[in-house]
N, C-alpha and C positions, 0 to 999 in steps of 0.2 A: 236786049237786056233789061230793058225800063219793065218790061214786065216781069221780069226774074227779079228786079229789085224791087218792083212794087209788091208782087208777092211774097218773097222776102221778108218787106216789112211789113205786111198784115201778118206775115206768120209769126212775128216778134213781138208785135203788138197783143194779140190774143194770147200768147204762149206765157205772160207774166198771171195774167186773169186763172186761165185755168191752174197754174202750180198753186195759188193762193186757197183754190179752191179744196185741193188736195191735202193742202198741209192744213187747213181747218180741220177737215174728215181724219186726217192723221193725229193732230193732236185732242180729237173725242175719242178716238178710238184709244189713245194713251192713256185719256183721263177716265176712259168707263173702266181700263184696266186695270189701272192704279186703283179706283175706287173697290174695281170686282176684289182685287190683292187683299185690301183694306179689310175688306168685310172679311173676307174668309180667315185672313188671322185674326180679326174682333171674334171671330165665330169658334175657332179653334182655340184661344184665350178661355173663354166661356166653356168649351167643353173641356180644357185641362185643367178648371181653378173648380173650388167649390169654398163654401162658406162652412167653418169649421169654429165652432164657440165664436161666429161674429165676426170671423176674420176669411178672408177670401185667400188659401193655401192653393198650390199648385200639386197636383198629381205625388211627388216625391216628398212636400211637405204634408202629405196626407197620411202616408208611410209613414214620415216619421213620428207625427203625432200618434198615430196607432200603435206603435212599437211604446212608443213613450207610455200610454195608456196602459197597455199590457206589463211592462215593468214595473209601472204602479199598484198595478192590482198584487202582482205576485211577489213584489219588498211589503207588503199591509199585512198579507195573509202571512209569509212567514214569520215579521214579527210578531201577529195576533197570535197565531201558535206557538210562539215563546214563551208569551205572558199567559194564555190559558194553563199551559203547563208547569209552568213557574212558580203559580200560586201566590203565596205570601212573600217567596222564595226573590220574586220578579220585581226589578220596578216598570215606570213608565217608559213607554216605545218614544225613541226620538227618530226622525227622517233629516236623511239630507236631498235634497230639490235640483231641480234644471228646470230650467223654462225653455217651454217647448216652442216652436214655429207660430203657433197659435196663442203666443204668449203666457198663455195657461203654467203653471207650476205643478212639476211632477217629481213623487219621490222615487228615488234610483238610489238608495242606501237609507238602511234603518237599523238598530241597533236595541236590546232589552237590556238594562242590565242587571243581574241576577246574583244573589249573596250567596256566597260560599263557606259559608259558615259551619264552626262544630256546636256539635251540641253540649249539653252538661253528662252524656254518658255518650259511651261507643254505638250502642242500639240509635241515638237521637242522631248521633252525625252520620249514620249510615242511613236512616231515613231521608236527610236533606240531602246526601249528595245521590243518593237514587231520585230523587226530584229532580235536583239540577242537569243529573244525565237526561232525563225524562224530558225536561226544556230544552234544555241545549238540541237533540233529536227529534223534538216533535214535529219539523216543518218537514214538507216532503223534501226539501232539497237543502238538505244542512249545507253549510260553510266551510270553507275550513278552518273558521273562527269558531265554531259551532263545534265540528270537533275534537278542535284544541280543550273546548272548556267541559265536554265530554269527559277527556282522558283526563284531566285533573280532579274531575269529581268521581273518577275509578280509581283515582291512586288515594285519595282522601278517604275512600270505601274500605279500599285495600289496608288501610293502617287502622283504620276504626275495628276492621273486624280483627286484627293481628293485634289490638291493644285489648277487643273483647276476650280474645281466646285466653290473651295473656294473666288478663284478671278472673276469668274461669276458672283459670290452671291454680291461682292463687285459692280461689275461693274453695277448689276441690281440696288443695293442699290441709287447708286451715280446717274444714269439715274431717277431715282423717286424721286430721292431728288431736283434733276434738272428740270424735271420735276412741280414739287411742288411749286417749288421756281419761275417758269416761270407763271405758272395758278397763282400764287398768285400776282405778277407782272401785269399779264393781269386783274384781278380783282382790283386790289387798280386800275390802269390807266383805267380801263371802269366805278369805282367809281367815279374817280375824274373828270371824264369826264362830267358823269351824274351830278355831282353836283354843276359844273361849266355851263352845261345844265340849269339846274333849275335856277339858279342866274341869268343868264341871261335873260329868262325867265319873272321872277318876276318882274324885273329891267324894262323890254318892258311893261309890263300888268301896271307896278303902270305911268310910263311915257303913256302909252295911255290913264288910265284913267284920268291924270293929264291934259293933254291936251284937251280931251272931255270937262273935267269941265271946260277947260277953252274958 
């Protein structure tokens, strides 16, 4: 029994030492695993982020920036088309902006004022309306507001054409009346000339007869 007891004591004396070594190994393995995991996460983070306009952005944020850049280009091109076609009737472009994940401002909406003005004559009004229509429909992708402006300009053009036709009809009427009056005056003048000639001829004939009889 003593041997057994002595053996057991020796066993329990050695066992704690062995456990400490195992614990150290386990801790070391865990630390290595944790470090590896952190390194991996850091690497994944580096892979997922890029510098855009001096800012570290995630892939999702980069997608947002690219979309905003596309919208900005399209908005500016849209308004530039209005200005180019509008000429003297178009004003300067103004824009509405939004801030992107890269802290940069991007144009997301815009407008160009255009004067829907009548001219001094129907012809001038028609020319202005046609230019407004051209300006409104100039972009590759006209907006609902662009179509509305074009429709209003078409109505102005139609009204001007109606007025133009009315004025031409009045001018034609005046010309016809003038021609009629001129013809009547000419006829009256011819009539008077014929009458005068007839009277003179009769007098000459009577005189001749009278002289002949004499």
